[in-house]
C-alpha positions in Angstrom: -8.1 -5.8 -36.3 -5.0 -5.7 -38.1 -4.5 -7.8 -41.2 -1.9 -10.1 -39.7 -4.2 -10.6 -36.8 -7.0 -11.6 -38.9 -4.9 -14.1 -40.7 -3.8 -15.7 -37.6 -7.4 -15.7 -36.4 -8.5 -17.6 -39.6 -5.7 -20.0 -39.3 -6.6 -20.7 -35.7 -10.3 -21.1 -36.6 -9.4 -23.4 -39.4 -7.3 -25.5 -37.2 -9.9 -25.9 -34.6 -12.5 -26.8 -37.3 -10.1 -29.5 -38.5 -9.3 -30.9 -35.0 -13.0 -30.9 -34.2 -13.9 -33.0 -37.6 -10.9 -35.3 -37.8 -9.8 -36.1 -34.2 -11.4 -38.1 -31.5 -13.0 -36.1 -28.7 -15.2 -38.6 -27.2 -13.1 -38.9 -24.2 -13.5 -35.4 -23.0 -16.8 -35.6 -21.1 -15.5 -38.6 -19.3 -12.2 -36.8 -18.0 -13.8 -33.3 -17.6 -13.9 -33.6 -13.9 -10.2 -34.6 -13.6 -9.3 -31.7 -16.0 -11.1 -29.3 -14.0 -9.4 -30.5 -10.7 -6.0 -30.3 -12.5 -6.6 -26.9 -13.9 -7.5 -25.7 -10.4 -4.3 -27.0 -8.9 -2.3 -25.2 -11.7 -4.2 -22.0 -11.2 -3.6 -22.1 -7.4 0.2 -22.9 -7.7 0.4 -19.9 -10.2 -1.5 -17.4 -8.0 0.3 -18.3 -4.7 3.7 -18.8 -6.0 3.6 -15.3 -7.8 2.1 -13.6 -4.8 4.5 -15.0 -2.3 7.3 -14.7 -4.8 6.7 -11.2 -5.4 6.5 -10.3 -1.7 10.0 -11.9 -1.4 11.2 -10.0 -4.5 10.6 -6.6 -3.3 13.2 -6.8 -0.2 15.5 -8.8 -2.3 15.6 -6.0 -4.8 15.5 -3.2 -2.1 18.5 -4.4 -0.1 20.7 -4.6 -3.3 20.0 -1.1 -3.9 20.0 0.5 -0.5 22.1 -1.9 1.4 23.4 -2.8 4.0 26.1 -4.9 2.5 25.5 -7.9 5.0 22.1 -8.1 3.7 22.8 -7.1 0.0 25.4 -9.8 -0.4 23.2 -12.8 0.6 20.3 -11.3 -1.6 22.7 -11.2 -4.6 24.0 -14.7 -3.9 20.4 -16.1 -3.6 19.3 -14.6 -6.9 22.4 -15.7 -8.5 21.9 -19.2 -7.3 18.2 -19.3 -8.2 18.8 -17.9 -11.8 22.0 -20.2 -12.4 20.4 -23.5 -11.6 17.4 -25.2 -13.4 14.1 -25.1 -11.6 13.7 -28.9 -11.9 16.9 -29.3 -10.0 15.8 -27.1 -7.3 12.4 -28.9 -7.2 14.1 -32.3 -6.6 16.6 -30.9 -4.0 13.6 -29.6 -2.1 11.4 -32.6 -2.4 14.0 -35.5 -2.4 16.4 -33.7 -0.3 14.7 -31.5 2.3 11.5 -33.7 2.4 13.4 -36.8 3.2 14.8 -35.2 6.4 11.6 -34.3 8.0 10.5 -38.0 8.7 13.6 -38.5 10.8 12.8 -35.5 13.0 10.5 -36.7 15.8 9.4 -33.0 16.7 8.0 -32.6 13.2 6.7 -35.9 12.5 4.4 -35.6 15.4 3.4 -31.9 15.0 0.5 -30.5 13.1 2.7 -29.8 10.3 3.3 -33.3 9.3 0.2 -33.9 7.4 1.2 -31.1 4.9 5.0 -31.9 4.9 4.3 -35.5 3.7 2.5 -34.2 0.8 4.3 -33.1 -2.4 2.4 -29.9 -3.4 4.2 -27.6 -0.4 7.5 -28.6 -2.0 6.3 -27.6 -5.3 4.8 -24.4 -4.3 8.0 -23.5 -2.4 10.2 -24.2 -5.4 8.1 -22.2 -7.7 8.0 -19.3 -5.2 11.7 -19.3 -4.6 12.2 -19.4 -8.5 10.0 -16.4 -9.1 11.4 -14.5 -6.1 14.9 -15.0 -7.6 14.0 -13.8 -11.0 11.8 -10.8 -9.7 14.2 -9.8 -7.2 16.6 -8.9 -10.0 13.8 -7.3 -11.8 12.8 -5.2 -8.9 16.5 -4.3 -8.2 16.6 -2.7 -11.8 13.2 -1.0 -11.4 14.0 0.5 -8.1 17.5 1.9 -9.2 15.8 3.2 -12.3 13.3 5.5 -10.6 14.5 9.2 -11.3 16.6 10.4 -8.3 14.7 13.8 -8.5 11.4 12.2 -7.7 13.0 10.8 -4.4 14.6 14.1 -3.6 11.2 15.9 -3.9 9.7 13.4 -1.6 12.3 14.1 1.0 11.9 17.8 0.5 8.3 17.4 1.1 8.9 15.9 4.4 8.0 12.3 3.7 9.7 9.7 6.1 11.6 6.8 4.5 8.8 4.3 4.9 6.3 6.7 3.4 8.5 7.7 0.4 9.0 3.9 -0.3 5.3 3.2 -0.1 4.0 6.1 -2.0 6.6 7.1 -4.4 9.5 4.6 -4.9 7.8 1.2 -4.8 4.8 2.3 -7.1 7.0 3.9 -9.8 9.3 0.8 -9.7 6.4 -1.4 -10.1 5.2 0.6 -13.0 8.4 0.6 -14.7 8.7 -3.3 -14.1 5.1 -4.2 -15.0 5.8 -5.4 -18.7 8.6 -7.6 -17.5 6.4 -9.0 -14.6 3.8 -10.0 -17.1 6.4 -12.0 -19.1 7.9 -13.6 -16.1 4.3 -14.6 -14.8 3.6 -16.3 -18.2 7.0 -18.0 -17.9 6.0 -19.1 -14.3 2.7 -20.6 -15.7 4.7 -22.6 -18.2 6.9 -23.9 -15.2 4.1 -25.3 -13.1 4.0 -28.6 -15.1 7.3 -29.6 -13.5 5.5 -30.3 -10.2 4.1 -33.3 -12.0 7.6 -34.9 -11.6 6.9 -35.0 -7.8 3.6 -36.6 -8.0 1.4 -33.5 -7.8 -1.7 -33.8 -9.9 -1.8 -30.7 -12.0 -3.2 -30.1 -15.3 -0.2 -31.7 -17.1 -0.3 -34.7 -14.7 -4.0 -35.3 -15.6 -3.3 -35.0 -19.4 -0.6 -37.7 -18.9 -3.0 -40.1 -17.2 -5.5 -39.5 -20.0 -3.1 -40.4 -22.5 -2.2 -43.7 -20.7 -5.8 -44.5 -20.3 -7.1 -43.8 -23.9 -3.8 -44.6 -25.8 -4.3 -41.2 -27.6 -1.3 -38.9 -28.2 -2.1 -35.8 -30.0 -5.7 -35.0 -28.9 -4.9 -34.7 -25.0 -1.8 -32.8 -25.9 -3.5 -30.5 -28.3 -6.2 -29.9 -25.6 -3.6 -29.2 -23.0 -1.9 -26.6 -25.2 -5.2 -25.0 -25.8 -5.9 -24.6 -22.0 -2.4 -23.1 -21.5 -2.9 -20.7 -24.3 -6.0 -19.5 -22.8 -4.5 -19.1 -19.5 -1.7 -17.2 -21.1 -4.4 -14.9 -22.9 -6.0 -14.2 -19.7 -2.8 -13.3 -17.9 -1.8 -11.0 -20.7 -5.0 -9.2 -20.7 -4.9 -8.7 -17.0 -1.6 -7.1 -17.1 -2.4 -5.0 -20.1 -5.4 -3.7 -18.3 -3.2 -2.5 -15.5 -0.7 -1.2 -18.0 -3.5 1.0 -19.6 -4.0 2.4 -16.2 -0.7 3.9 -16.0 -0.7 7.6 -17.2 1.6 8.2 -20.0 2.8 11.6 -21.1 2.1 12.3 -24.6 
């Protein structure tokens, strides 16, 4: 409880009291169900896009460090394209570009995949996953490359196979080094999820937009949306700090 944190807490408490007294919140019970559904969609998009994106990021970073070149170059090109283009553009290219091709393919239109491919959320999830993988691929490349070479040599001298060394030494040490950056990128990923509302996915941001149109209120729904994202960000930061504290530190 440092002085500047106490001041910030008091300011936040004063703003909450002011908003509760001076603004209209009678609409909140009526739209609570929609808000919970939108919050659930946002949380699911965040969880699955970060999990799948990190699973893709590990091999993307690994092949850039170890090779071979015919795999390293496509990984570098992928990460460069993802980081060099806006996420909104990637989302629209997948939804309006790739999504418009599937209806013309009879094999897909009459398959079990069509009920899912005609929805918007798979393209939103794919775009968020690829974006996270592109950024975290570069993070993991630097983390894997930054693991001390002596630790890997010790693992080889101990008789570990390459897979065992990767699973027990190299990858855990790289994740340990990249954990603070992963926390920041996950928070950024949370703030990127509202973009899926542009392709008709009913997430938290889309629900708040509907509330604004129905109630003709401007500030109250937006402030409540900011409060929810602030709470989600706080939860993410607390989770990552919990894992960071589990890492042994030499004193």
